[in-house]
C-alpha positions as CSV (number, residue, x, y, z in Angstrom):
1,M,-17.8,-8.6,-2.7
2,S,-17.2,-4.9,-3.3
3,Q,-14.3,-3.0,-1.8
4,P,-13.8,0.7,-1.0
5,A,-11.5,2.6,-3.3
6,F,-9.9,4.8,-0.7
7,I,-9.4,3.4,2.8
8,V,-8.0,5.4,5.8
9,V,-6.9,3.8,9.0
10,E,-6.8,6.1,12.0
11,G,-6.4,6.1,15.8
12,P,-4.1,7.5,18.5
13,I,-0.3,6.9,18.8
14,G,0.5,3.2,19.4
15,V,-2.8,1.7,18.4
16,G,-1.5,-0.1,15.3
17,K,-2.8,2.0,12.5
18,T,0.3,1.9,10.3
19,T,0.6,-1.9,10.8
20,L,-3.0,-2.4,9.6
21,A,-2.6,0.1,6.7
22,K,0.5,-1.8,5.4
23,K,-1.3,-5.1,5.7
24,L,-4.4,-3.8,3.9
25,A,-2.2,-2.4,1.1
26,A,-0.5,-5.7,0.7
27,S,-3.8,-7.6,0.5
28,Y,-5.3,-5.2,-2.0
29,N,-2.0,-4.7,-3.9
30,S,-2.7,-1.0,-3.6
31,E,-0.9,2.3,-3.2
32,L,0.1,3.1,0.3
33,L,0.2,6.6,1.8
34,L,1.9,6.8,5.2
35,E,2.3,9.8,7.5
36,G,6.0,10.4,7.9
37,A,6.3,11.2,11.6
38,D,10.0,10.1,11.6
39,E,10.7,12.8,9.0
40,N,9.5,15.6,11.2
41,P,12.7,17.2,12.7
42,F,10.7,18.9,15.5
43,M,9.2,15.7,17.0
44,G,11.9,15.1,19.6
45,K,11.8,18.7,20.6
46,F,8.1,18.6,20.9
47,Y,8.1,15.7,23.4
48,E,10.9,17.3,25.4
49,N,9.1,20.7,25.5
50,P,5.6,20.7,23.9
51,R,4.9,24.3,24.5
52,A,8.0,25.6,22.8
53,A,7.9,23.2,19.8
54,A,4.2,22.8,19.2
55,L,3.7,25.3,16.3
56,P,6.7,24.2,14.1
57,T,5.8,20.6,14.7
58,Q,2.2,21.1,13.7
59,L,3.0,23.2,10.6
60,F,5.5,20.7,9.4
61,F,2.9,17.9,9.6
62,L,0.3,20.1,7.9
63,L,2.6,21.0,5.0
64,Q,3.8,17.4,4.7
65,R,0.3,15.9,4.7
66,A,-1.1,18.5,2.2
67,R,1.8,17.7,-0.1
68,Q,1.1,13.9,0.2
69,M,-2.6,14.5,-0.6
70,Q,-1.7,16.5,-3.7
71,E,0.6,13.8,-4.9
72,F,-2.1,11.3,-4.1
73,R,-4.5,13.2,-6.4
74,Q,-2.0,13.3,-9.2
75,G,-0.9,9.7,-8.8
76,D,-2.2,6.4,-10.3
77,M,-5.9,6.8,-10.1
78,F,-6.3,3.6,-12.0
79,S,-5.2,1.6,-8.9
80,P,-8.4,-0.1,-7.6
81,V,-7.6,0.7,-4.0
82,H,-5.6,3.3,-2.1
83,V,-4.8,3.0,1.6
84,S,-3.6,5.7,4.0
85,D,-2.7,5.7,7.7
86,F,-3.9,9.2,8.3
87,L,-7.0,11.3,7.8
88,M,-6.3,14.9,6.9
89,E,-8.9,16.3,9.3
90,K,-7.0,14.7,12.3
91,D,-4.2,17.2,11.7
92,R,-6.6,19.9,13.2
93,L,-7.3,17.6,16.1
94,F,-3.6,17.6,17.1
95,A,-3.4,21.4,16.6
96,E,-6.3,22.1,18.9
97,L,-4.6,20.0,21.6
98,T,-1.2,21.6,21.4
99,L,-1.4,25.2,20.1
100,D,-2.4,28.3,22.0
101,D,-5.1,30.6,20.7
102,D,-2.9,32.8,18.6
103,E,-1.0,29.9,17.1
104,L,-4.2,28.1,16.4
105,K,-5.6,31.1,14.4
106,L,-2.4,31.1,12.3
107,Y,-2.6,27.4,11.8
108,E,-6.3,27.6,10.8
109,Q,-5.5,30.1,8.1
110,V,-2.8,27.9,6.6
111,Y,-5.0,24.8,7.0
112,E,-7.9,26.3,5.0
113,Q,-5.6,27.3,2.1
114,L,-4.0,23.8,1.9
115,T,-7.0,21.4,2.4
116,F,-9.9,22.8,0.3
117,D,-9.7,19.9,-2.2
118,V,-8.6,17.0,-0.1
119,P,-10.2,13.7,-1.3
120,V,-12.9,12.1,0.9
121,P,-12.3,8.5,1.9
122,D,-14.7,5.7,0.9
123,L,-14.1,4.1,4.3
124,V,-12.4,5.2,7.6
125,I,-11.3,2.5,10.1
126,Y,-10.9,3.9,13.6
127,L,-8.8,1.8,16.0
128,Q,-9.5,2.2,19.7
129,A,-7.5,0.9,22.8
130,P,-7.2,2.1,26.4
131,V,-4.3,4.4,27.3
132,E,-2.4,1.7,29.3
133,I,-2.4,-0.6,26.2
134,L,-1.2,2.3,24.0
135,Q,1.6,3.0,26.5
136,D,2.7,-0.6,26.5
137,R,2.8,-0.8,22.7
138,I,4.8,2.5,22.5
139,E,7.3,1.1,25.0
140,R,7.7,-2.2,23.1
141,R,8.3,-0.6,19.7
142,G,11.1,1.5,21.2
143,I,11.1,4.8,19.3
144,S,13.3,7.0,21.5
145,H,11.4,10.3,21.4
146,E,8.0,8.5,21.8
147,R,9.1,7.3,25.2
148,L,8.9,10.9,26.4
149,I,5.1,10.9,25.8
150,E,3.3,11.6,29.1
151,S,0.3,9.5,30.0
152,S,-1.7,12.7,30.5
153,Y,-1.1,13.8,26.9
154,L,-1.9,10.3,25.6
155,Q,-5.2,10.4,27.6
156,R,-6.1,13.8,26.2
157,L,-5.3,12.6,22.7
158,S,-7.4,9.5,23.1
159,D,-10.3,11.5,24.4
160,A,-10.0,13.9,21.5
161,Y,-10.1,11.0,19.0
162,V,-13.3,9.7,20.7
163,D,-14.9,13.1,20.5
164,F,-13.8,13.6,16.9
165,F,-15.2,10.3,15.6
166,Y,-18.4,10.6,17.7
167,H,-19.2,13.6,15.4
168,Y,-17.5,12.3,12.2
169,N,-19.9,11.7,9.3
170,Q,-17.9,12.5,6.2
171,A,-17.4,8.9,5.2
172,P,-18.5,5.4,6.3
173,L,-16.8,4.6,9.6
174,L,-15.8,1.2,11.1
175,I,-14.8,1.5,14.8
176,V,-12.5,-1.4,15.8
177,N,-11.8,-2.6,19.3
178,A,-8.1,-3.0,19.0
179,S,-7.4,-3.7,22.7
180,E,-6.8,-7.4,22.4
181,I,-5.9,-8.0,18.8
182,N,-2.8,-7.6,16.7
183,F,-3.6,-7.6,13.0
184,A,0.1,-8.3,12.2
185,D,0.1,-11.6,14.0
186,N,-3.5,-12.8,14.2
187,E,-4.6,-13.8,10.7
188,D,-8.1,-15.0,11.8
189,D,-8.9,-11.5,13.1
190,Y,-7.5,-9.9,10.0
191,Q,-9.5,-12.1,7.6
192,L,-12.7,-11.3,9.6
193,L,-11.9,-7.6,9.1
194,L,-11.3,-8.0,5.4
195,E,-14.7,-9.7,5.0
196,R,-16.4,-6.9,7.0
197,L,-14.9,-4.2,4.8
198,G,-16.6,-5.5,1.7
199,S,-20.0,-5.1,3.2
200,I,-19.7,-1.5,4.4
201,T,-21.2,1.2,2.1
202,S,-22.5,3.8,4.5
203,G,-23.1,4.6,8.1
204,R,-21.3,3.7,11.3
205,H,-20.2,0.1,12.2
206,Y,-18.4,-1.7,15.0
207,F,-15.9,-4.6,14.9
208,N,-14.9,-6.6,17.9
209,P,-13.2,-9.9,16.8
210,S,-14.0,-11.8,20.0
211,R,-17.7,-11.2,19.5
212,E,-17.5,-11.9,15.8
213,L,-16.4,-15.5,16.6
214,L,-19.2,-16.2,19.0
């Protein structure tokens, strides 16, 4: 069974994208590229006062992710699979949510300069879950500044992801119902997902483990 060479796992905060990305990287014995949210010194300030800290928070992430993509391109391209827990284009999604018009214009100028040669994934896995489930998972993982996230922001973020992936056509897309599954603990669901990945070469697909087992 064939396998994609560059896999990206995406979804809103708390949906489990980093957990799945790490598990895929272990299964494929591949390079793993993770967004370093904990390295952003503006994150705590952003959740305390989003309006004041939005621009530095967003620019830090943009510069960080652009650097990671550059290192990715220069890295071990002989590795059969590469896995990441972020899609470069989603950086703009957050920017549109948090920046005012003038800030967004500045951000867009920097974005265009830094992302003109970003590699396109062979497969994007988009994890979905309702806001109440995201909030519960955020609470349980206990990252202090994330507990400041308001449900209204999380809802707007989730809606933005839905809209983004409704129009996304740059790579094959697998939309996963992550409401009732935990890929870290449920090996049956995870193995079903692995089997599905090998059959996807184009288009838009859906994965709901409870229905797969029927």
